[in-house]
C-alpha positions in Angstrom: -53.4 76.4 -168.8 -53.2 72.9 -170.4 -50.2 72.1 -168.2 -52.0 73.1 -165.1 -55.0 71.0 -165.9 -52.8 68.0 -166.8 -51.0 68.3 -163.5 -54.3 68.4 -161.7 -55.8 65.3 -163.2 -56.4 62.7 -160.6 -56.1 58.9 -161.4 -59.4 57.2 -161.9 -61.1 55.1 -159.3 -60.4 51.9 -161.3 -56.7 52.8 -161.5 -56.5 53.4 -157.8 -58.2 50.1 -157.1 -55.7 48.4 -159.5 -52.8 50.1 -157.6 -54.1 48.9 -154.2 -54.7 45.3 -155.4 -51.3 45.3 -157.1 -49.6 46.5 -153.9 -51.3 43.9 -151.8 -50.4 41.1 -154.2 -46.8 42.1 -154.5 -46.5 42.5 -150.8 -47.8 39.0 -150.3 -45.3 37.7 -152.9 -42.4 39.4 -151.1 -43.5 38.0 -147.7 -43.9 34.5 -149.1 -40.5 34.7 -150.7 -38.5 36.3 -147.9 -40.2 34.6 -144.9 -38.6 31.1 -145.5 -35.1 32.5 -146.0 -35.3 34.7 -142.8 -36.5 31.6 -140.9 -33.5 29.6 -142.2 -31.2 32.4 -141.1 -32.7 32.4 -137.7 -32.4 28.7 -137.4 -28.8 28.8 -138.4 -28.1 31.2 -135.5 -30.2 29.4 -132.9 -29.6 26.6 -130.4 -30.5 23.1 -131.4 -33.0 22.6 -128.6 -35.1 25.6 -129.7 -35.1 24.4 -133.3 -36.4 20.9 -132.5 -39.0 22.4 -130.0 -40.3 24.6 -132.9 -39.7 27.8 -131.1 -37.6 29.5 -133.8 -39.4 31.6 -136.3 -38.0 34.9 -137.5 -35.8 35.7 -134.5 -32.9 33.5 -133.3 -33.3 31.8 -130.0 -30.3 30.8 -127.9 -27.8 32.6 -130.2 -25.2 30.0 -131.3 -22.4 30.0 -133.9 -21.2 26.5 -133.2 -22.9 25.1 -136.4 -21.1 27.7 -138.5 -17.7 26.6 -137.0 -18.6 22.9 -137.6 -19.5 23.5 -141.3 -16.6 25.8 -142.2 -14.1 23.5 -140.5 -15.2 20.6 -142.7 -12.8 20.1 -145.7 -15.5 18.3 -147.7 -17.7 21.5 -147.5 -15.0 23.7 -149.0 -14.1 21.1 -151.7 -17.8 20.9 -152.7 -18.0 24.7 -152.6 -15.0 25.0 -154.9 -16.5 22.4 -157.3 -19.8 24.4 -157.4 -17.9 27.6 -158.3 -15.9 25.9 -161.1 -19.0 24.1 -162.5 -21.1 27.3 -162.4 -18.4 29.4 -164.1 -17.6 26.9 -166.8 -21.2 25.9 -167.6 -22.3 29.5 -167.6 -19.6 30.5 -170.1 -20.4 27.6 -172.4 -24.2 28.3 -172.2 -23.7 32.0 -172.9 -21.5 31.4 -175.9 -23.8 28.7 -177.5 -27.0 30.5 -176.7 -25.7 33.8 -178.1 -24.5 32.2 -181.3 -27.6 30.2 -181.9 -29.9 33.1 -181.1 -28.0 35.4 -183.4 -28.3 32.9 -186.3 -32.0 32.4 -185.7 -32.6 36.2 -185.7 -31.7 36.4 -189.4 -35.0 36.3 -191.4 -33.2 35.4 -194.6 -31.7 32.2 -193.1 -32.8 29.1 -194.9 -34.4 26.5 -192.7 -34.9 29.2 -189.9 -38.4 27.9 -189.1 -37.2 24.3 -188.8 -34.4 25.3 -186.5 -36.7 27.3 -184.3 -39.2 24.4 -184.3 -36.4 21.9 -183.2 -35.5 24.2 -180.3 -39.1 24.6 -179.2 -39.7 20.8 -179.5 -37.0 20.2 -176.9 -39.0 22.3 -174.4 -41.8 19.7 -174.3 -40.0 16.4 -175.2 -36.6 15.1 -174.0 -34.7 11.9 -174.7 -35.3 10.6 -171.2 -33.2 9.9 -168.2 -31.7 6.5 -169.3 -30.8 7.5 -172.9 -29.1 10.7 -171.5 -27.2 8.7 -169.0 -26.1 6.2 -171.6 -25.0 9.0 -174.0 -23.0 10.9 -171.4 -21.3 7.7 -170.2 -20.5 6.5 -173.8 -18.9 9.9 -174.6 -16.7 9.6 -171.5 -18.1 12.7 -169.8 -18.8 11.1 -166.4 -16.9 12.6 -163.5 -16.1 15.8 -165.6 -17.5 19.3 -165.6 -18.8 18.7 -169.2 -21.4 16.2 -167.8 -23.0 19.2 -166.2 -22.3 21.9 -168.7 -23.0 20.3 -172.1 -26.4 18.5 -171.6 -28.0 21.7 -170.3 -26.0 24.2 -172.3 -28.9 25.9 -174.1 -32.1 26.8 -172.3 -34.8 27.3 -174.9 -36.6 30.1 -173.0 -33.3 32.1 -172.8 -32.7 31.3 -176.5 -36.0 32.7 -177.6 -35.7 35.8 -175.4 -32.3 36.5 -176.8 -33.5 35.8 -180.4 -36.3 38.4 -180.0 -33.8 40.9 -178.7 -31.4 40.5 -181.7 -34.4 40.8 -184.0 -35.2 44.2 -182.5 -31.8 45.7 -183.3 -31.7 48.0 -186.4 -30.6 46.2 -189.5 -28.8 49.3 -190.6 -26.2 48.8 -187.9 -25.1 45.4 -189.4 -25.3 46.8 -192.9 -22.9 49.6 -191.9 -20.6 47.1 -190.2 -20.5 45.0 -193.4 -19.7 48.2 -195.4 -16.8 48.8 -193.0 -15.4 45.3 -193.8 -16.6 43.3 -190.8 -17.6 39.7 -191.3 -20.4 37.9 -189.4 -18.3 37.2 -186.3 -16.8 40.7 -186.3 -20.3 42.2 -186.5 -21.5 40.0 -183.6 -18.4 40.8 -181.4 -17.9 44.5 -182.1 -21.4 45.8 -182.9 -24.1 43.5 -181.6 -22.7 42.4 -178.2 -21.7 45.9 -177.0 -25.4 46.8 -177.6 -26.6 43.7 -175.7 -24.9 44.2 -172.3 -28.3 44.2 -170.5 -29.4 41.1 -172.3 -26.2 39.2 -171.8 -26.1 40.2 -168.1 -29.6 38.9 -167.6 -28.8 35.6 -169.3 -25.7 35.2 -167.2 -27.8 35.6 -164.1 -30.3 33.1 -165.3 -27.7 30.5 -166.2 -25.5 31.0 -163.1 -28.4 30.6 -160.7 -29.6 27.5 -162.6 -26.2 25.8 -162.5 -25.5 26.9 -158.9 -28.7 25.4 -157.6 -28.5 22.3 -159.8 -27.8 19.0 -158.0 -29.3 16.1 -160.0 -26.9 16.1 -162.9 -23.9 16.0 -160.5 -25.7 13.4 -158.3 -26.2 11.3 -161.5 -22.9 11.7 -163.3 -20.4 12.2 -160.4 -19.2 9.0 -158.6 -16.3 10.5 -156.7 -16.9 12.4 -153.4 -14.3 15.0 -154.2 -16.2 16.1 -157.4 -19.6 16.7 -155.8 -21.0 20.2 -155.7 -22.3 21.9 -152.5 -25.9 21.2 -153.4 -25.2 17.4 -153.3 -23.4 18.0 -150.0 -26.5 19.7 -148.7 -28.7 16.9 -150.0 -26.6 14.3 -148.2 -27.0 16.2 -145.0 -30.8 16.2 -145.4 -30.8 12.5 -146.2 -28.6 11.8 -143.2 -30.9 13.7 -140.9 -33.9 11.8 -142.3 -32.2 8.5 -141.8 -31.3 9.4 -138.3 -34.9 10.3 -137.5 -36.2 7.0 -138.9 -33.6 4.7 -137.4 -32.7 6.5 -134.2 -34.2 5.4 -131.0 -31.6 6.0 -128.4 -30.6 9.2 -126.6 -27.9 9.9 -129.0 -30.3 10.0 -132.0 -31.9 13.2 -130.8 -28.6 14.9 -130.6 -27.7 13.8 -134.1 -31.1 15.1 -135.5 -30.7 18.4 -133.6 -27.2 19.0 -134.9 -28.2 18.1 -138.4 -31.1 20.5 -138.3 -28.8 23.4 -137.5 -26.1 22.3 -139.9 -28.6 22.1 -142.7 -29.7 25.7 -142.1 -26.1 26.9 -142.0 -25.3 25.1 -145.2 -28.3 26.6 -147.0 -27.3 30.1 -145.8 -23.7 29.7 -147.0 -24.9 28.2 -150.3 -27.2 31.1 -151.0 -24.8 33.9 -150.0 -22.8 34.1 -153.3 -26.0 34.6 -155.4 -27.3 37.2 -153.0 -23.9 39.0 -153.2 -23.8 39.0 -157.0 -27.4 39.8 -157.7 -27.3 43.6 -156.7 -24.6 44.2 -159.3 -26.7 42.6 -162.1 -30.1 43.7 -160.9 -30.0 47.0 -162.8 -29.6 45.0 -166.1 -32.3 42.5 -165.2 -35.5 44.4 -165.8 -34.2 46.2 -168.9 -32.8 42.9 -170.3 -36.1 41.1 -170.0 -38.1 44.0 -171.4 -35.8 44.4 -174.4 -35.9 40.7 -175.1 -39.7 40.4 -174.9 -40.6 43.3 -177.2 -39.9 42.9 -180.9 -39.1 46.2 -182.7 
């Protein structure tokens, strides 16, 4: 009888209103998020004349793959693409190792100076050394034109650090005590007990760091002087700047052709730049929600 009544309970009016409002808001967020990307994809497959005329929206007009052939035949694009992959992989590995070690240490309540260490980390969220001091430091350490100029200055994201710290604090202390009884030291406990239980959290942090480094362009723009070391984001930035310069300085008949071609090439480059992240995300997505929830709730 109780089960029948429980099954027959209808949600309250307030809850139904909440569901409706929630669905409308989330649908709007999805539309706002997906619409620009679909427009870029349509532009990359459209003829230049339709793009400049503003006739391309969600559906390609004058289907054309010439821009894809132009971009993929450019050796500079593939060089910058390879650089981006190398920078992202190396920087993500460095960040994961340092963030995990620091978060694990901060999760120990018996650690002396724990509050000061957390305060130092939080302080850097609001205050930095400034652009010029950072540039002088990186230059004086001989890190210019190396992957370390990108990986080391941004190695630890404080938000990721605090989320990971909260997750480690939620793990049962008895597990580490049992590991200590079995003869494992601190590093053995971290590698053989804690990390296997933290796959969802680590996968989430890998996604956060990889996306951040993949999309980053300013550090490379600042610290890389050689063209063969620039990532694909700087390659795209140079295309946009080149199109802007052509628009401002062009006055002849050839200037319109340059601007039209640049508009399509920009769209193609954006699509090719985003594809790896879109390809990797479905494999990590199942860890994403659980990782954030585990790291945001202290047990």
